[in-house]
KELUMNU-875966 format. One record per residue (C-alpha): residue number from 1; z, x, y. Coordinates in steps of 0.25 Angstrom, whole numbers. Example, Ala and Ser with C-alpha at 12.3 -4.5 7.8 and 13.67 -1.06 7.14 Angstrom:
BEGIN
SITE resi     w     u     v
SITE    1    31    49   -18
SITE    2    29    55    -4
***
This chain:
BEGIN
SITE resi     w     u     v
SITE    1     0     0     2
SITE    2    -3     5    13
SITE    3     0     0    27
SITE    4    -8    -5    38
SITE    5    -8     9    45
SITE    6   -10    17    32
SITE    7   -23     9    30
SITE    8   -28     8    42
SITE    9   -29    23    41
SITE   10   -35    23    26
SITE   11   -47    13    30
SITE   12   -49    17    44
SITE   13   -45     2    49
SITE   14   -36    -1    60
SITE   15   -25    -8    59
SITE   16   -30   -18    68
SITE   17   -42   -19    59
SITE   18   -34   -21    47
SITE   19   -24   -32    53
SITE   20   -37   -40    59
SITE   21   -45   -39    44
SITE   22   -30   -45    36
SITE   23   -31   -56    47
SITE   24   -45   -58    45
SITE   25   -43   -56    30
SITE   26   -53   -44    27
SITE   27   -43   -36    22
SITE   28   -28   -41    19
SITE   29   -17   -32    17
SITE   30   -12   -30     2
SITE   31     2   -34     9
SITE   32     9   -38    21
SITE   33    23   -38    24
SITE   34    31   -50    27
SITE   35    37   -48    40
SITE   36    31   -36    45
SITE   37    17   -40    43
SITE   38    15   -25    38
SITE   39     0   -24    31
SITE   40    -2   -16    18
SITE   41   -14   -13    11
SITE   42   -17    -8    -3
SITE   43   -26     5    -7
SITE   44   -37    -5   -13
SITE   45   -39   -11     2
SITE   46   -44     3     8
SITE   47   -58     2     3
SITE   48   -58   -12     8
SITE   49   -53    -8    21
SITE   50   -65     3    21
SITE   51   -75    -8    18
SITE   52   -71   -17    29
SITE   53   -70    -5    39
SITE   54   -86    -2    34
SITE   55   -91   -16    35
SITE   56   -86   -20    47
SITE   57   -93    -8    54
SITE   58  -105   -11    46
SITE   59  -104   -24    56
SITE   60   -98   -34    46
SITE   61   -90   -44    52
SITE   62   -75   -46    48
SITE   63   -80   -60    40
SITE   64   -90   -53    34
SITE   65   -81   -42    29
SITE   66   -71   -52    25
SITE   67   -83   -60    16
SITE   68   -87   -46    11
SITE   69   -74   -42     5
SITE   70   -71   -56    -1
SITE   71   -84   -60    -6
SITE   72   -89   -45   -11
SITE   73   -82   -41   -23
SITE   74   -90   -29   -27
SITE   75  -100   -18   -21
SITE   76  -112   -25   -23
SITE   77  -108   -36   -15
SITE   78  -104   -28    -4
SITE   79  -116   -22    -4
SITE   80  -124   -33    -4
SITE   81  -116   -39     8
SITE   82  -118   -25    15
SITE   83  -135   -27    13
SITE   84  -135   -40    20
SITE   85  -126   -33    31
SITE   86  -137   -23    33
SITE   87  -148   -32    32
SITE   88  -141   -41    43
SITE   89  -139   -28    53
SITE   90  -154   -24    50
SITE   91  -157   -39    55
SITE   92  -150   -38    66
SITE   93  -154   -24    69
SITE   94  -168   -30    69
SITE   95  -166   -41    78
SITE   96  -159   -31    88
SITE   97  -171   -23    87
SITE   98  -180   -35    91
SITE   99  -171   -39   102
SITE  100  -171   -24   107
SITE  101  -186   -26   107
SITE  102  -187   -39   115
SITE  103  -177   -31   125
SITE  104  -186   -20   126
SITE  105  -197   -31   131
SITE  106  -189   -37   139
SITE  107  -185   -26   146
SITE  108  -199   -18   147
SITE  109  -203   -34   154
SITE  110  -193   -35   163
SITE  111  -195   -19   168
SITE  112  -209   -23   170
SITE  113  -209   -35   177
SITE  114  -197   -28   186
SITE  115  -208   -16   190
SITE  116  -219   -25   191
SITE  117  -212   -35   203
SITE  118  -206   -23   209
SITE  119  -219   -15   210
SITE  120  -227   -28   215
SITE  121  -233   -28   229
SITE  122  -230   -42   229
SITE  123  -221   -48   239
SITE  124  -215   -61   245
SITE  125  -225   -66   255
SITE  126  -222   -78   265
SITE  127  -236   -86   267
SITE  128  -240  -100   271
SITE  129  -244  -109   258
SITE  130  -254  -119   263
SITE  131  -254  -133   256
SITE  132  -263  -136   244
SITE  133  -267  -147   236
SITE  134  -261  -144   220
SITE  135  -263  -153   208
SITE  136  -249  -153   201
SITE  137  -242  -158   189
SITE  138  -227  -157   191
SITE  139  -220  -151   176
SITE  140  -207  -150   171
SITE  141  -203  -140   161
SITE  142  -206  -125   156
SITE  143  -214  -119   168
SITE  144  -223  -112   158
SITE  145  -228  -126   156
SITE  146  -235  -127   168
SITE  147  -248  -122   163
SITE  148  -249  -136   156
SITE  149  -249  -142   170
SITE  150  -260  -131   175
SITE  151  -270  -135   164
SITE  152  -267  -152   168
SITE  153  -270  -148   182
SITE  154  -282  -139   178
SITE  155  -289  -150   169
SITE  156  -288  -161   180
SITE  157  -290  -153   193
SITE  158  -298  -143   188
SITE  159  -308  -143   199
SITE  160  -300  -144   209
SITE  161  -291  -134   208
SITE  162  -292  -122   218
SITE  163  -280  -114   217
SITE  164  -271  -106   208
SITE  165  -261  -114   200
SITE  166  -247  -115   205
SITE  167  -233  -120   199
SITE  168  -222  -126   210
SITE  169  -209  -125   204
SITE  170  -200  -138   209
SITE  171  -186  -131   203
SITE  172  -179  -121   210
SITE  173  -175  -113   199
SITE  174  -181  -108   186
SITE  175  -180  -118   174
SITE  176  -185  -116   160
SITE  177  -189  -129   155
SITE  178  -187  -140   165
SITE  179  -194  -134   177
SITE  180  -200  -143   189
SITE  181  -214  -137   191
SITE  182  -228  -141   196
SITE  183  -241  -135   192
SITE  184  -251  -135   202
SITE  185  -265  -131   205
SITE  186  -270  -132   219
SITE  187  -282  -142   219
SITE  188  -294  -144   230
SITE  189  -292  -159   227
SITE  190  -287  -171   217
SITE  191  -279  -182   214
SITE  192  -266  -184   207
SITE  193  -264  -190   193
SITE  194  -253  -193   184
SITE  195  -250  -179   181
SITE  196  -256  -169   192
SITE  197  -252  -172   208
SITE  198  -262  -168   218
SITE  199  -254  -165   231
SITE  200  -253  -155   242
SITE  201  -244  -144   239
SITE  202  -237  -141   253
SITE  203  -239  -127   259
SITE  204  -230  -118   269
SITE  205  -224  -106   272
SITE  206  -221  -100   258
SITE  207  -216   -88   252
SITE  208  -226   -81   240
SITE  209  -224   -70   230
SITE  210  -233   -64   220
SITE  211  -228   -63   206
SITE  212  -236   -54   196
SITE  213  -231   -54   183
SITE  214  -228   -64   172
SITE  215  -222   -79   175
SITE  216  -208   -72   168
SITE  217  -207   -62   178
SITE  218  -209   -73   191
SITE  219  -194   -74   192
SITE  220  -194   -59   199
SITE  221  -204   -65   210
SITE  222  -196   -77   213
SITE  223  -184   -67   214
SITE  224  -193   -60   224
SITE  225  -197   -72   232
SITE  226  -184   -78   232
SITE  227  -178   -66   238
SITE  228  -186   -65   248
SITE  229  -184   -80   252
SITE  230  -169   -78   252
SITE  231  -172   -65   261
SITE  232  -179   -71   271
SITE  233  -172   -84   271
SITE  234  -181   -92   267
SITE  235  -180  -107   259
SITE  236  -190  -109   248
SITE  237  -193  -123   242
SITE  238  -199  -129   230
SITE  239  -208  -131   223
SITE  240  -210  -116   224
SITE  241  -224  -112   219
SITE  242  -231  -102   209
SITE  243  -245   -99   209
SITE  244  -252   -93   197
SITE  245  -262   -83   204
SITE  246  -265   -75   191
SITE  247  -259   -81   176
SITE  248  -263   -85   163
SITE  249  -275   -92   163
SITE  250  -279  -103   153
SITE  251  -284   -95   141
SITE  252  -278   -81   144
SITE  253  -263   -77   148
SITE  254  -267   -66   154
SITE  255  -257   -55   159
SITE  256  -246   -60   162
SITE  257  -243   -47   171
SITE  258  -254   -50   179
SITE  259  -250   -65   182
SITE  260  -249   -67   196
SITE  261  -239   -80   202
SITE  262  -237   -83   217
SITE  263  -224   -89   220
SITE  264  -224   -96   233
SITE  265  -212  -102   241
SITE  266  -212  -112   252
SITE  267  -201  -107   261
SITE  268  -195  -110   275
SITE  269  -184  -103   283
SITE  270  -170  -104   276
SITE  271  -159  -111   285
***
C-alpha cells in the first residue's frame, strides 16, 4: 500500500490529479481511511495510473479514459480504441488543414482588396445629377436577385433603354435577405405596367465615387464616401444609387476585379 504522495511520485500524476480521477471514478484508491480521508493505492494500480497519464496526453477526455478502463480488459481492446482515436485525430488534422487553406485565401483576398482600394486614383467628387426617366421594379430580398429585375425591364423596355442599369437602395443599412431595393434602367419613354413603373428619378447635388472591383468589396467604397460626407457635414438621402458602368454580361460573367460601379448619394448641407 502506498500513500497518495508516494503513488504520485511513482506514477507522475499530481496529488490534485489523483484526487480528481478518484472523484470522476477513473482511478479509485484501494483504501480510504475513515475520518482522515487519506487515500492509499496498491502496486497493481501503478500501471493503470501510467496508462491514464498517457491517454490524457494523447487527448482522450476523462469520460473516454473511464470508458476505456471499464470496458477494455485486454491489450487488443486497448489497441483498437487507440486506433480509433488515431483516425479521429487524422480526420481533425485534415479539417484543420482545409480551414487553414480557406483562411489563407481570405487573407490574400482581403490584402489584395485593401491594396487595390488604397492604390486606386478614384476619389469622392461632388457633382450635379440631372433628373432622368427610369423604368423600375421595386423588389425585396437578397441584392443578388436584382438581375431578375433587370432582365424583366430589358425584355419589356429594350428599345427604349438609353443608359446604364442602376440599383436604388431604400434601406439605410445592409440587409442580407430582406433588403428593399429597386432595379432601374434609364429610358427614353415608356408606360407603367403592373410590375414595371416608369417615373422620373429626381436629380440634384450629389456625391459620387467609382468602385473598382467585385461587389463583395463595395463596402470599402461605401466607407470612403460616408466618411467624406461626415467630414464635410453633408446629409445624404435614400434611396442611394449604384450605377453599373461595367459588370457581368448576360452571358459571360467577366473578371470581377474589373467591375466598375458608381456609388451616388444625393446630399444636402447638414444642420
